[in-house]
N, C-alpha and C positions, 0 to 999 in steps of 0.2 A: 475281661474276668476281674473287674476292678471296683465291686460295690463294696462300701466300707463295711466292716464287720462291728459297727457301733449303731445306736439308736435308742429309742425311748425304752421304757421298763417292758420286759417281756410279759405278755398277758397268757399267752397259750402255748402249749407244746403238743407236738405231735404225738400219737401212740408209741412210735419209734424213738422218742427222744433218748431213752436209756441205751436203746441199741447204737444210735449215732455216736453217743458219749463212748460207749464200750470201743468203738472203732476208732477213738480219738479225733473225730470230726471237729473242725473249727466250726463253731456255731455262730450265728449271726441273727439279728432282728429282721423280719420279714413282714411288714404290715400287721404288727402285733403279735407274730407267731415267731418261735424259735425254730431256726431251720439250718441244715448244715450248709455251710458256705463252701467247704470241701473236706475231702478225705484224705488231704495230705499232698496230693500231686494232681493239680487240675488238668495239666496236659494230658497225664495218663488217663483221668476220668474221661476227657473229650474224646481222647481215641479209642476208648473202650466203645464209645457209640459210633464215631464217625468212621473208624477206620478197622478196628480188630473183631468187634463181635457183638456185644451187648452192655448197655448200662443201666442201672436200677435207680430210679428216682423216688423220692418220698414227696409226693404231691398233697400230702394231707391237708396242707394249710388252704387249699382251695375250698370254697364253699360248695356245699351240697345240699339239695332241697329236694323231698318228695312232694309232687303236687298231684292231687288226685280229686276225683269228684266228677258226678255227672256233666257238669258245665266247665271242666277243667279245660277242654279244647277251645271252648268259645272264649273263656276269659283269657287264657294265654295268647290266643290268636289276635286279640284285640291290644295286646302290650308288645307284641314282640314283631320283628321284622320278617321273619321267615313263616310259612304256611304250615301251621300245625296240621291241618287237614290232609296233608300230602306224606306226612310221617308215619310210615308203615310200623307195625310192631317188630321189635327186635332191631331198631335201627336208630341211629341218632343224626342230628344235623346241628349246623352251627347257626345261631341267630344272634338277634342284638336287641337290647332294650333301648328305645330312643326316648327322648323327652318330647314336648309338643313343637320344639323347633327342629325336630329330626336329628338333634345332637346326641352323642353316645353316652348312655347312662352305664352301660356294662355289655360286654360281649360274653356269651354263654354257649353251653352244649346242651341240647335238649335230647334226652334219651327216653325213648319209649318202650316200656317192658312189654313183654308177652302178657296179653290179657288174662290167659288162664293160669298166670302165676300171681295174679292179683285177686282182690276180692271184686268180683262182677259187680256187686251191688253199688260200688263206688264210681263205676266207670273206669275208663283208661287211667293208667298210672304213669307219671313221668318223673325222671330224674333231671334236675337243672344243675348243671356244674360251671362254675364261675371261678375267677381269680380271687386270691384273699382279699386284695384291694377293693373289689366291687362286692363282697359278700353282702355288707350292710345295705347297698344300693338295692340289690336284687330283692332281699327280703323285705325290705320297706316298700318296694314297688308292688310287689305281689301279695304281700300280707294284708294290704289295706281292703282287699277285694274278698278276703274270706267271709266277712258277714254279708255278702252282697247276693250270695247263691250257694250251690253245692260245689263248693271250691275250697280245698283243704290244703294247708301248707305245713309240712315238717321239717325243720332244719336237723339234718344228719351230720353236720359237720365233724362235731366232737364225738360223736357215736360211732364213725366209721373212719377209716383210713384209705387213701388213694395212693397206690404203688404204680409205677409206669415203667416197663421194660422196652427200651428203645435200642435199635441196632439191627444189623443183618442177621444175627443169631436170635433175634428176640423170638421168634416162632419157635425155633428148637428148644430155648430154654423154658418157655412157657408150656410148652407141650411136655417137656420131661417132668414137670412139677404138677400140672393140671389135668394132663392128659389129652388125646388127640382131638377131641372135640373143641377144646378150647380155642385151637389155633384155626379151626375151620371156620371161624367167623370172618365174613367178607369184610373188605374196607369199608367203614362207616357202618359196622354192623354189631350187633349187642347180642351175648348170649348169658344165661345164668347157669353157673355150674355149681357142682358140689365138691368141697374140699375138706377133708378131716370132719365130715359131718355138718359143715356151715357152708351157707351159700356165698358164692363169689360172683360179682357182676363183672363181665369181661367186655371192654369196648376195644375194637380194633381201630387204632387211632395213633397218630404222629404229633410229636412236640418239637421234632428235631430234623424232619425231612427223611428220617429213616424209618423203617417198618418198626412198629409198636403196638404194645398192648397195655391198656390201662385196666388196673384190677382194683374194684372196690370191695372191701371186706370190713366185717366187725372190728372195732378198735383193738378187741383183746385177741384178735387172730392175727393181727399185723406182724408182730415180732416173728412168729412161727412161719409165716409165708414168706416174709423177708429174707431170713436165714435159709430157707428152701431154694430160694431163687439164687442167692448168693453161692449156695453150695452147688448150685447147677451151673455156674459159670457167669453170673451178672456181676458186673462192677459197679458198687456205690458211685453215685455220681451227684456232687453237690450243686449249689445254686449257681455259682459262678460259672463253671462249665455249661450248666444248662443254659445259661444266658447267651454264651457265645454260640452253641448249637441252635438256639431258637432264632437268633439274628441272621445266621448263615441261612437259615430255612426260610426267613423273610416273615416270622410269625411276630405281630406287634404284641404288645403287652400293655395293659392299662395303667395310666400314670407315667408311662415312660415315653410310649410311642402314640397315644391316643387318651382323649378324656372328654369331659363334657364340653369343650369348647369346638370339638370336630363334629362334623355332619358324619353320619355314619359310613357313607360311602366315600368319604375322604381318607378314611382309615383302611382303605383296602379290604373291606369285609363284604365284597360282592356277592360271595357265595352264601351270605347270611341272609340277603334279600330276596323277597319275592315281590314283583310287580304285577302279580296276577291275582293276589289273595282277597283284595279288598282294603277296608278301612281298618287302621290301627294308629295308636298314637304316633304322631309324627309323619304319617304315610303321605300327606299332601305335599309337604316339604320334600322328602326323599324322591317321590315320583317327579314332581316338577323339575328337580335337577336334571333328572334322566331324560324326561320327554323334551325339555325345553332347552337344554343345553349340555353343560357338564360342570363338574366340580372345579372350583378356581384353582385347587391345589390338591395333591394326593400324596399318600406315603409311598416312597419310593426306595429302591436302593441307591447307594453310592459307592463306588469302589475307586480306591486310591492305588496309586502304581507301587506304594511301598509301605512299610509300617509308619505310623505317624500318630503324634499325641494331639487328640483333638478333644475339645470340651463340648459336653451337650449344650445345645441351644445356639451354637455359633452360626453366623450367616452363610448361607450358600449363594453364590453371585455367578451372574454369567459371565461370558469373556469380555463383554463391554461394561462390565462393573454395576449391573444392574442386581439389586438384591432379589432372588428366585426361590428363596426358602430357607428353612432352618434344620439342623442337624438334631436328631433325638436320640437314638440308640447307636453307640459306637463301640467296635471290637476290633481285636487283631483275629483273623482268620487262619488258624494254623494249616488248614487244608489248602486255602488260596495263596499264604504266604505274603499277605498284605492287610491293611487295614480295610473294613468296610463299614458302612453305617447305614441306617434307616434315618429317612428325613422327609419332611414336605416340601415338595417342588411344585411350583406353578405350572398351570396346564402345558402352555406353551413350550416347556422345557422337559417334558416327561418322555420324549421318545429315546430309547435306548441307545446309548452311545453319545448322547449329548454331552459335550464338554463344559465343565463347569470349575469354579474354584471355591476354595474354603480358606477363610481368614482364620489362622490359628495362632497360637503362643509361638509356634515354629515358623511362622511367616506364611506366606500364600501356597497353598497346596493345590495342585491339579486333581480333579476327579472327573469320573464319567457317570451319568445315571446308567443305572443297571436293571436288568428284569429280574425280578424276584421268583423263585429263590436264587439267592447267590449259588447255594450248593443243592443239586439234585441227587438225593441220596436214595437209598433202596425202597423208600416208600413209592418212589416213581418208575421202580424196575416192573413192568407190566408182566413180566415172567413170573413174578412171585406170586 
């Protein structure tokens, strides 16, 4: 929980900016947005999600685009790694935008709305959701095709807000505010609900390894919905606690754990790739790696025996002193009581339990390669 609260001039503010300041949140810059770093007690915020009940996150800085048109499926299928033709109505799936070398431009979620809730003359309608840092990458990639056929793009990022309720009590809290139907959405499912005469898009999704629901609403409705969720028992959670939770869940972030130097499958985005859909930009490289061998390195977990101060980018070495990787994201896990990290590890050292060492300011530290996620929260509870 250590990202600095400094940065360039703030350009954009969440619709909830005044609400966060009313709660005395410590704000910071995050890829051009002002976001809450914490609400006063990062450990308390972390525990609300991982241990006690449910946390409430403002993810409005993420990019949101509506894509529509009779040729939307065709165009998107030529740009992303997953198979748009298999995406049913009221479902979402992960995908990636690669470049011609199969390297990662952006990781996204693709949501397909129910067709009868859209203008059928335009064909199916999709929502693309991506991290703030890759907003411009995605917009540039898809916008250039809008003159090539019946394919339209609308950037809804500043017109909407994205709230997420995460934790064991997420369903209970969302149900108390939005009604029973909101929490009957299956994992990976999407629903359109009505709340105070306005539409809410509900995604059953996790950012933490715990059960969770993402709620997309008009910007002007965000404050009222936020307050209702807090009154129902959700604890506001800032960006620092969110970062610890997502590292424990083994979820990579662009710019920290992956970027345009990484082949898509190096970044652990296997669920984002279809190997049966046919051609798309970068497909030849990605398929060749799978069918003719394997990636040279892959994003993996590293677990240390104790708390340790580690710098991002330090070398990971084998016990016989060969360089076998580099650290990317590092945090102390309150749940595990030790330091954990995400890092790229060479293929021959990927087996869980492989002993390695890291050279840090505190000296040589022993670590083991670990299976991701580090923490299997309520999202993995099949009885839920």
